[in-house]
MIFIDO-78955 format. One record per atom (N, C-alpha, C): x, y, z negated. Coordinates in pm, whole numbers, plus 50000, padded with zeros to 5 digits. Atoms other than C-alpha are relative to their C-alpha. Layout:
XYZ...
***
This chain:
500315011850087678981665709334501314989950007498835008650042681681642009170499794987350071500355012849964679881611109326500034999750161499875001949866680451597009671498864999750050501114999849905678061603909935500214993950143499875005849869677381589410283500845007750099499064993749924679421619510416501534995849978498685004350034682581602510251500504987250056499755013349964682491569110421499794999450159500095003449880682861556810764498994989750042501065009349989679751537610896499944993650128500125007449866680591530611253500234984449994499985016350001680011493011295499664993349874500335005750119678941487910960498504996649974501475003350045675711472910790499735006949876500314992150118674441498710544498734993749927501055004050093672371483210265499355010649938500454987550052670081511910176498804997649903501025000450102667991511709848499045014350029500824988149976665041535409953498734998249904501285000850085661661544009767498915000850099501115002649908658981530309983498804995949919501085004650096656771526609668498705009350036501404990549947653571542409875498924994549966501445008850008650021539309826499424993750116500685008049894648101516310041498474999349974501515002249990644511515510134499624991850128500385011249911643051484910305501174997350103498765003749923646641475610426500755011550080499424989449928647491510210553500685009749895499494988250074649881536810421499285011449991500814988550033647751563410258500735011449975499314988550006650471588010198501564997750029498415003549941653991587410385500965008349957499194991350060655511613710163501494993649968498835006050048658111591010038500844993950114499385005749880658871575610379500605010750060499244990349928659401608610528501375004949931498974995850093661741618410234501374991550038498595009249970664271589610357500335002050118499454998649847664391598810719501175006850019498784993549983667131623210711501164990549968498825006850008669661598810549499844989550090499865010649908668471569610786500525004150126499424994749893668871592911080501395000750005498534997550020672241602010963500784987550034499245012549979673441566510933500004994050125500285004049883671951557311256501015005950106499154991149929673891586311419501414997049984498615002650031677061573211255500454987150036499865014749947676701539511420499794990049903500235010250078675431519211144498864992350036501205008249990672821490511142499525002549832500564997550144670361495210843499184989549961500775009650064669001470410607499405005749884500554992050082666691487910400499174990049890500805007950117665211475010049499395009849908500734991450091662611488409819498894991349923500995005550056659911478809579498615006250043501394994649981656161485209599499194995649893500945005050097653821484909305500534990349891499465011750112654031458809019499524986750012500335012249974653881426509159500294989049885499335008750128655551411008833500544989050060499205010649994657811389309005499324988850079500635011249921655281370809241499755007550142500064996349863654891373609604498275002450035501614996849965651261391209627499845009050120500504992649885649921402409955499905014650007500524985450011648521433709850501245009449958498914991350015652031445409757501174999850100498945002949894653811436610077500415014350054499384989449940656061462610247499735000350138500385001749880654741450610587499385012650054500864987849948652441481410634500905011850009498974989649971655421503810611500675002050135499105001949881657021491410918499475009350128500374992249863654961509411195499975015449943499784984950026655161542411002501415004650015498594998349990658901540010954500575000050161499485000049839659381529511329499755013250078500274988749935657421558411435500835013149960499324987850045659221584711231501574997450045498835003749961662541568311319500415000050149499775000649844661911564411683500804986450044499365014249946663331528511690499174989449951500735013350063661981493611628500294996949867499465003550139662001482411274499584983749979500265014350041662201444711205499924998449864500585002150134660791430310896500354985449933499755014750076661981400010658499094997549913500915002250084659741383010486500184994849861499514999550145661741381610169501295009350005498954992050018664511402910035501254992950008498785007750008666861373810001499694985950059500295014849946667181338510164500125000350137499715003349878667331325410499499425009950106500524991849893665231348110698500655013249986499364987050006666781379510544501514999250043498635002249950670321364710598500325001850140499945002949845669801355010955499655012150072500374984549924668081388511053501175008349972498934992350035670721406910872501364997050083498925004649938673491389211024500015003450150500084997349846672301394311380499805014650030500494984450010671531432811314501215005150073499004990349949673441455011540499925013649990499804985050040674611491411525498705006150067501304993249931671491513511578498694991749964500995007150021669111485011467499695001349832500644997150151666891486411139499034987749953500795013550047665611458010929499585004349840500304997250121663341463610633499584986549917500125012050093663371436710350498545000449941501195000250096660121425010163500375005449879499944995150138659451438009821501014993349926498975003650099662301435109583499364995649873500665004150109659991430009302499004988050006500535012249986658531398509434500624991449938498955009450097661561383209235500115006349873499654995350132661811383608881501275006349954498424995650025665531389008902500115016750035499824986649979665031422909027499895011049880500154990850123663891441308697500934994949892498915006150084666471417608523501185004250030498694995349934669241432308722500794986349997499285012249995670041395408776501245000750112498904999149933673511391908903500174992150154500075007349867672761362609146499145006850101500674992749890670131382509324500605011750032499104989149969672381412409327500954996450103498885005849891675221390909503499204997650125500715002049879672631378909745499835010650089500484987849937671401412609836501395007250063498874992149959675141426209866500524991750107499375006349904676061398610103499295005350135500654997249885673571413910353500625011150079499334987949960675631446010397501365002049977498554996450042679091463510391500055011549908499954986750088678291495810205498664999449953501254998250051675421501509978499805015349986500374986349982673751533810008498655000249900501114997550089671291544109701499565013650030500644989449959668681568909824498675001449920501265000950089666081560509569500095006549879499824990950102666041588209334498874996149893501205004550098662641575809185500224987849921499625009750084664111544809066501495000049933498624999750049667641556708967500054999549845499985002050147666651555708604499844985249953500145013850027666231518208631501194991950040498625010149965669121491608613499264987850055500385011349962667761469008837500994992550125499115006949914669371444409079500315007750129499834992649889668701466009386500525014049979499514984750024669891499109224501214999149933498464998850070672711490909011500684986750014499125013049977673531451909044500825000950119499145002749860674501454409411501115008250008498874991950009677031481809324500974994249918498755007050027679151458109153500764989750096499615005249892679701442209496500585006650112499804992149855679911468309770500405014649943499794986650031681261503709776498725006349997501384995350042678441524909659499985015650017500204986449942677331559809800498695004149968501214995249994674471582009758499545005550124500484993549876672151591510056499895015349977500174985550011671131626510124498985004349910500914997450093668121625709922500315000549864499325000550151669621614909610501115010449962499184988450024672161640209656499655013449972500664984950012670041669209692499474999749849500515000950122668071655609384501335003849879498954997750105671361654709167500535015650020499844989149993672311686709300499465011349937500964992150075669371706809186499764997549858500335002950142668581688608877501255000749906498644997350075672101686008751500565013849977499774985950008672671721408844499265007549898500844994850087669821729808642500345000249843499785002450136670991716408319501565002049974498464996150035674811721808364500335013950016499624987249961675211754008538498905010050063501254994249919671731771608590500265015750022500004985849992671181807108715499065004949878500854995250117669761829508440499425013550046500425007250116667491837708297499524987150076500455013849964666701799408327498784996349901501365002850053663041791308251499674985550014500695013949975661661755808189498644999049948501245001950046658151749808202499364985249985500425013150034656751717108037498524998149971501325003650027653161703108041499654986050021500375014350011651341670708058499194997449862500865004150115649591651107788500635000549866499595004150148651931639007535501435006449972498764993750057654811655007334501054989550006499125011550014656251620507283500904995950113499455002349876656961616507629501255009550047499314990749963659151647007641500835007949896499274994950123660771652407307501385004450033498634998949947664251645007446500255013150084499964987549897663791670007726499705013449933500164987150072662451697707509501195002649914499014997850079665291693107266501345003950084498994998049905667771692907557499955013650054500144984749948666391724907701499835010149924500034990750087666081743807419501545002949969498374998549997670041742807435500385005450111499264996249872670221750607794499165012550060500824989749925667231773607887499845010549906500274985350073666471810907808498754998249954501155000750051662931802607758499184985750046500635012149992660811769607726498405002049987501314998950004657171773107808499114987450005500715012050028654701748407681498465001950037501425002449978651341738707820499404986550016500515013250003649001711707881499564993749859500435006650133647861686207620501034999349896499024999750113651061685807449500125012049939500044988150062650671721707362499134998249862501075004150108647801707607127500714997849868499235004850111650261690706907500925010549918499414988450058652311721906865498945008649925501044993050066649241741406775499664994449841500405004650122648231717306509501004997649895499094999150084651551715206367500335012749927499844987450051651291751706288498675002249915501084998250099647981744706086498795006250064500834996049926645791755006364499024988150026501135009949946642321737306430499874996550128499825002149868642301721006732498474991850057501065007449979638771704906720500134985250046499845015049928638361671806959501174999750090499035000649895641411680507157500994989749971498945011149995643971653707262501075006049903498764996150084646831654506988500694987249964499485009750052649391632206871500515001849871499644998050142649531630706503501484994149948498605006850025652591607906497501065008750040498904988949945654511637706660499935014449928500124988450061653371665106432501275005549928498674999850072656691665306213501105004550102498924996449888658781664706543499595013950047500394987049946656621693406674500325011549914499804989650108657081712906359501495001949979498574998749989660961707306368500315007350116499584995749875661291718206730499435017249970500414986650037659231750806626500785009549918499264992750094661351758406347501445004150045498464996549953664831755806537500045006950139500034995949870663511770706850500295015850016499894986750004663391806606736499015004450110501004996449905661671825907032500204993850125499985006349848662731803207309498884991450023501175006549969659721781707280498925007849995501204992049993656761799407402498664991050031501385005949975653051786407368498945011150038501144991149949649911802807527499465004449868500794995050103647961825207288498694997450013501305002349965644921817907464499634987450060500295013549946643181785007572498585000850060501505000649953640091774107778499554988349920500575011250060637931750307575498664995450043501315006449954634941727907667499284990849913500585008150069632271709707501499944986250017499825010749959632991679207681500964999050099498985002149899635351663107934499214997550128500785001749874633741669208260500165012650085500004986749927633411694708536498905007949986501414993350033629951704408429500075004549878499974996350151631161712208070499645014449995499954986250044630351743807899501255003949932498764995050064633461765207852500025013149948499564984850045635081794707678501265001449987498424997450033638421811007658500045008449844499894995250122639301817207304501595002349973498425000150075642561828907096500064988649931499765011850075644031799506973500125002049847499694995650136644751816806655498494999449925501435001450089640861815406582499754984849975500315014550007640961776806613498944995550094500785007149917638901753506826498864994249907501285006250065635161746006688500144984449998500435016050005634361709506586499154996450136500755002349865633201691406922500605004950111499364995149866635061711007157501514995850015498715007649964638231702607322500945012950090499154991049905641241724307482500254992050126499815006849858641251715107864500985009250092499054992649925643451743207996500595013549910499294987250086645671774007886499905013750096500084985949950645691811107963501595003550020498455001249990649271817308110500345015849983499744985649990649391856208029501335001549952498604998650039652521852007842501144994950080498895004949887654311835808129500385010350095499924991249875653761864108368501365008050024498504993350005656881885008260501124992950008498875008950002659101857108185500314994250145499765006049864658451840008527500335010850088499604992249921658861874108699501505002349993498644996650009662371879908570500974987450014499305011150006663501842908597501014999250141499385001449897666301833608828500154984150063500105013549972665981795008808498704994649912501225006750051662641776108727499964984650003500365014550000662051740108638498674997549939501475001650044658521728008616499604985750004500465014349972657381693908519498764999749893501225001750088653771687708402499005010750024501084991849961650401703708472499655009149844500454991950136648901731708213498684996449951501485003050038645411715908190499764988250088500805009449931643181690508333499735005250134500104994649873643911702208688498984993550105500995008349904642001674308861498585006150000501194993249996638791693308746500075013950017499964986149960638201726608913500035010849892499864989750087637501747108605501084998249910498695001550064640541735108445501255001050058498815001049910642921739308714500775014049998499244986349978643581777208663501245002049960498644998950050646321775008438501104995250094499055008449925648261750908653499965008250139499824992149896647361771308972500785012949980499194987150033648571803608814501574998149987498235001350017652091788408723500484998350138499695003249873652071774909070500445011150088499894988749930651541808309210501215011549954499054992350058653771827408989501554994350024498745007749952656691802609083500225002350153499924997649855656021807909420500315013450051499884984649972655941844609417501385005949943498624995950063659201846309206501135000350110498995002449927662561849909345501214990749948499245012050068663821821409139500304988850087499905012449951665321789709250499234991349947500995006550067662571766309172499974984250033499995015649991662421727709110498774996949934501075005350073659281711509040500264982650023499995015650004659091674208935498894995149917501555006850084656451648308793499135000350099501035002049893653821634809000498865009949999501044990050019651051657808849500485013150060499344987449947653281688408921499965002350131499845001249849654071678709265498595000950069501275001649950650411669409322499435015749995500624986950024649331704709194500575010450107499404988749896651901725009414499414994550137500444999649875650851705809719498465002450015501224995749989647211710209654499645014650009500114985749990647651747009611500505005950123499404996349859649321748009963501245009849974498824992250025652531763809804501394993150011498695009449978654971735809866501015005450055498984994649905656891753710131500655011249916499524991750089657541782009852501044994749906499185007350114659331757809623501494996150050498585002449938663151754609666500104985849995499775016049998663161716609568498814995249919500955008950051660431692409503500434985749985499285011950029661751662809325499054988250037500625012849970660671626709432500034989549869500025009750103661211611409090499415007149864500554993650116659021618608782500974995949875499305004650101660751595408526501485002250007498814996649973663901600408690500525013549945499674984250019663871638708682499905003449836500124999850164662851637308296501184996149946498895005350061665741617608205501225008150016498904991149961668151639708390499845012749910500284988250062666541670108223500304996849856499835004150142666851650707897501894999949981498595001050020670731649707961500564985349997499375012249990670921612608016500604995350123499215002849883673051595908277499014989150061500945014049944670821572908504500874991450064499055011249960672151538808566500494999550165499705000749842671691542508963500935009450032498974988349984673761573808940501364995749946498925003550062676231561008723500894987950075499335011149931676961530008957500455004650117499334995249880677821554409256501415001749981498734998749996681381555409351500475015549950499544987250020683391584809229500885006950106498904995849918685201608609437501405001049891498825002450077688841608709344500425017049978499774986350024689201643809172501515001749989498655000650003692861635009105500364987650098499505011049890694661615509384500424989949912499095012050043695961579609313501575006450015498544997950004699881585309260500284992750115499265003449873701261585109608501314992249979498795007250001704131561209693500494998950125499194997049863706631568309974501134986749990498845012450008708911534810041500615001250138499034999549873711851534510283500244986950030499425013649949712301500710460501105003350089498874999849926715811501310581500264988750108499885010549902715431468410767501434992250017498745006350005718561450710878500925012250069499024988149988720561483510872500775003249879499154997250122723361498210657500844989049947499065007750061726301481710531499885004749845500384996050125726461481010152500685014349956499554986050025728851511710162498965010750070501204990549928726361530810415499025000449897501054998650085723741521310193500065009049849499714991650108725311536709890500075014950025499814986249949726031567410075498535006150025501334996549960722271569310195499345000449865500834996950104721061564109846500315010849914499724987850057723231590609683499435013450073500734987549931721961615309958498735002249966501474999250052718521607009852499695005749872500034999450133719051607909504500525016249967499444986349993721011642209526499035011150044501024991249950718491660409740498674999649934501264999450082715581650509523500235005349855499374992350128717561664809218499094996349887500885004650125715381642508984498465003649998501444995349982711961659609083499414991450116500645008949898709901633009231498405002949998501644998050001706231646409331499374988050023500695012849958705491611009434500804988049947499435012050027706561574709347501044997650116499185000349876709641569509582500714986049971499285013350000711261534209668500824998450113499055004449869714081523209890500104985949980499875015549992714251487610027501024996050066498655001949932717901480910147500044984150032499995014849967718911447910290500464992549889499715007850114719521419610044501525000449954498405001750034723311421710067500375014849917499774987650062723011460809948499095000849871501074999550122720351454009652500645003549900499444996150136722921453109376500635013249993499114989549989725191482109504498975013750000500774987949992722241505209594499155002649852500644999950109720461495509265501045008649884499044995150103723581509409061499795015150032500224987549962722821542709235498675006649951501464996350012719151546909203499644995049856500485004150125718841527008882499855009849883500134988350088719681557108651498745009150024500904989449956717031577508835498504993849974501405006749989713241574108888499714994950130500275005949848713561562009253500004983649965500155015950020712451524109268500874994050089499325009149875714181496909473499374987950014500745011149981712671469209622500804991050134499615008549906713521438509843499245001150114500734999749887712511433010206499414983950011500685011949968711401398110155500564990149883499545010550110711401367509906499494985650072500565014949967710911328909940499104996349879501115004050107707981314009719500554989249914499875009250089709961286909574501155006949908498994994050097712131293409265501464992750018498725004749982715121271809365499924988050106499855013849908716131243209608500745002450123499075000949891717641234609933499395007850122500664991049916716431266010118501015009450055499024992349962719511280110293499665012650062500344986449956719611316510333498825009049937501054995950075716701321710125500185008649856499764995950130716281343009798498684998849927500985002250112714091332209505499425012749930500564986950077712051359609319500795001249873499494999350132713811351608990501355006450005498584995949967717301361009163499985014649980500124983050003715991397509181499705006649889500624993250118714771402208845501165008249928499164992450075716441428508655500605010950077499404989849942717681450108935499255003450124500884997949880714701451309177498695000149935501314996350041711201463909118498994993650090501235003249905709201458009429500684988750110499575007649840709311434609747498945001450096501265001149878707571437610081500034987650041500515011849952705561408910158499075000550133501085002049890703681399910508500425012050099499584988749903705771427710719499654993650140500145006149872704791421911072501114992450068498945007149959708391413811173500294986849951499845011950049708271387110945499084990550042501045009349953705061373611061500314996450149499475005249841706121375111447501064995450019498565004549938709651369411456500294987349900499585012150080710171344411161498864990849956501145009050004706671329211165499344998349867500624998950142705541339310810498354998050037501475001749988701821325410801499205007249881500654994450096699101339010606499804992849857499515009050124699451309110361501305005249924498784997550069702991318410304500045014049947499964985350055702191355210267499334998549851500755000650119699831344309973500914994049899499095005950080702381321609833501215009949924498974989150060705021349709825499505009349900500794990250105702691373609661499914994749883499905005250131701981350509387501374997349933498605002450044705651341409341500555013149951499404985650035706501380309330499455002049855500784996550129703781384609048500604991949877499575009750108705121354508847501455003349944498564992750045708741371208853499935014149951500194985250063707481405108751500295008650115499674989849896708031420309092498675004750071501114996449919705501442909255499804999950131500055001349873704401433509592499585011950076500574992649896703881457409892499604992350102500705009649910701661438610093499675004950139500194991449862701651446910479498924992350052500925007649916698751440110690500095009950148500064991749860698131453411069499744992850110500655005549867696911445211417500965002550106499394997149835698601443111779499075009550074500624988349916697701468512029498844993750071501055007949928695751439412218498904998349903501065000950100693861433511895499135012549989500554988350003692961469911866499145001650124500584997549877691901473412215498774991550029501015011149999689681441612183499065002449904500834995550133688041458711867500074988649912499925010550094689351430511664500725004849875498984995650096691331451511422499264997749851500595002050122688801448211119500104985349963499885012350043688591412011162501364994649988498695003050023692321407811185500535001449870499544996250180692841427610842499404994249922500645008350064690141411510697500624985649949499535016350035691511375810737501385001949952498615001050078695151387010642499705004649860500364995450143693821404610335499344991249911500855010950101691421375610225500974988349967499145009850024694301351510273500975003849882498984993750102696801372310091499645001249863500594996250110694621380509798499514988549929500745014650051693211345209751500774994549869499435004150105693651335009394500475010149918499324989450073694921368309266498825005049898500954993450083693281382708955499795016650041500344989649973691701416208961501295010749945498924991650060694481431608740501204999750096498845003149908697111419408977499825009550140500104991949866695551434809279499825016749985500094986650017694781468209108501425006149989498904993250019698421473109037500974998050125499055000849897699981462409359499885011050120499994989749901700601483809677499564991150134500355007549858698961473810023500495012750098499614990649870700571489410342499144996250131500725002749858698581491810660500955005050090499044996449907701011490410941499444994450153500515002249855699441491011309501254995050069498685002949941702011468611482500285008750126499744992449847701671489511806500645014649963499464987550042702921519011604501604999049915498805001550070705881503311443501405001850098498754998549903709351516811591499635004450140500314999749853707521525411918499905017450016499954986349991707501563411836498325004550013501174997649993703721561411881499404998249870500624998750125701711571711570498544999950017501444999450005698171563311479499595013449973500664985350025696041597411471499874997049845500444999950145695611608911116498474993349975501385004649987692041601011195499794984050014499875013449992692691565511313500664992149876499665006950124694911556411010499145001949891501124999150103692211572310765499234991150017501225009049970689581552910920500404985049973499485014550014691591519810913500154996649852499735000750156692821526310545498754998949926501445000050098689241534110415499434984950041500565011949980688241500510585500754988649925499085010350090691101480810403499425002849856500534997450135689771498110087498724993549975501265005550001686241486210166500254985149999499835013949982687521451010238500364996349854499745003050139689041449409886498995001449904501254996250081685981463409736498984987450009500845012149990684061434609893500534987749951499265013450075686721406409759499855002049845499944999150146686521422909404499015009449969501104990750035684561453809329500445015550047499774987949955684411489809456500785009449878499314993050089685741504109130501604997149999498535004949995689071482709158500565005650112499574994749874689271493409525500385013649991499594986349992689341529709450501165002149910498784998950064692361524109225501274994350070498775005949915694641504709479500585008950082499334992049903697241523509645500054994150135499905004849875697131518910019500935010050085499024991349924700081532210224499674999150158499984999549873700241540310593501434999150059498715000749938703201529010798499884997350161499994999849849704091534611171500475009550053499424989949940706511560411312499555011349914500284986650096705981584111007501265008350005498734990649991708401614711031499515011749933500294986450062708461647910885498815007550059501054991949912706401663011169498654995749965501385006150023703241641311081499854996449859500395004950136703821633610714498735008349925501094989750065701501663810585498674995350040501275000949960698651656910805499374987549955500475015250029698541619410738499884998249847499905000950160699191624010349498585008949970501124992350049696031650010361498884989650016500995009949985693781621410438499704992349852500425005250119691771610410114500484985849966499675014750029692491573410141501384995650024498865004449975695961573610244501005004549884499294998250142698301570509916501544999150025498265000149961701881573910095500224993150118499575006449901703951557610339500974988549985498755007549984706131527610422500775004250128499334993549909708661544910629501144989850058498955008349971710901526610873501335009450053498994993349950713401544011097500425014249932499874986450065712911580310931500604999049859499275001250131714211564210612501394998349992498495002050008717691557710737500845012550006499354989150015718551593710701499285006549885500474993650124718571610610361499025014150026500744986949992717381645410491498524996650073501355002449930714431630710714499024994949897500805009550098713181607210428499665010549876500314990250108713251635510163499145009850044501144990149952711371658710396498854993450000501255006549985708731633310448499624998949834500495001450155708501630010050499475014049981500544985850027708281668810029498705004150075501144994949926705851672310311498664992949942500905006150050703641644910168499525006149864500284994150130703841660109811499285013250013500524987349999702451692809946498454996050022501535004549976699221674510060499504994449873500675004650145698951657109718499885008149884499934989550096699521687809521498525005949983
***
């Protein structure tokens, strides 16, 4: 799947804001059917095992924007607690003081269920204020509510504008099967559609006629197709407004669309009605109605099928005399060797009632959502999920020469790098010599695709600042500038405020900042890494536009690994770089954060470049000592290029 799932992010120490579908039936204040709660358990247990705290949100019923007690999610708490094996806290509202305080105090392994999101009118309106309030409760948004994925609500779509967004295991499974059915089905592919109305499924039929080998029609919707052919249907349910549509579908379907040739008719709607089985070609007598179909034509078709999708019953299956067609279809699907997908409340109910649920490959939890997917529509809740990077962000390898190299030595090093690369740059490459060598080195790399950057600037444009360099002084022969390097912070006292001013001054002068952030060993060992990085980034990015942040380069440099020979393990580096990306998403949005290039810096060398570069969030390196030799720097570039190719 091209969308991000919970397997793609690190949840250790995170608060996962999870949209679940706990829209369960209640009777006398007790959960009457816990199927939807059970469906969410694998995702919730996975997140707990990965060290997350869980903040769960769901709707229940249709309270129409009012806090009505009969629609409270409170009865879900004991059922969920039993299934998870942990205590579950409950917030009396989905936003506000109670929810905010309980979410803030939540620790890893703990679970909080918020009150019904539809108690607020802003939910169905996808109100950005409500969405922002919900997003502030968590760090990562997990959508596992397939049943509401076709609704653009605050808790399904709006929250995704503020947090990194991934699918849970349930939503992932739904998309895997249903999208697979319409995009790359096993063949023969057979679709079975039933239910009362053609109008509800016109788009589905039209789409499936182009995808499936056979589309089998039953239920009340078959009546409209019969009448469209001029067949008398007596008092049967029919949609006269859809007759022309049905006629058009029949004309263009060839032999793909299949209708039963025999039906079961009754003289009234009831279990005690008189019934007959007739050939539909004979027509239905006045006063009689079609309440079931005979599925003879379906037998051979389903026996040969390799994939079957079923949505909608074949008759009035709630009444025993008219459940035969539906039960026969359920049995034929269960007996087949096909990959089987059943969706829609009535179809799922029929499968479970028949005792054949275990024989079905996938039972969908979403009726409307599954229909829209089968129709070929993109669901808003799915569109809001983050995309996996099919094509990596263009990696960037920068060499920070620090206070090394005379101008003459810098020219020789630049020549060596340019000659060995021979014009072939599989990544973006930047060299950052000392200020006194910027001009001479620029003459070497200028005609090539190698970029050149300064190691520092001052944020004022001119004045009595002895020894400093204004951004405008570099314009024309310098493309980049390193800002906030740990050595500038620790040795020269650059504050977070200064870093922010320098970043803004760089952009104003047309220079691209390489913004550094990183923690000390003491801070890492104290578990303060994320807090330190967040503070550094929040200050550095203050006042910057989304367009500016999208184009800049961020470099994560653990101070304890700079020049020490100690390198963060690939797993440590990837985990922290992913955290930095999540922080940027929190400051702006997840889509922007996915575009920002984030380097790793800290004792990078040819021997570890490939493994580090293989991590999905690491977009290159800020190289120190190893960039002072052309051979080693070029080898790092080549090793990284292998990982990115």
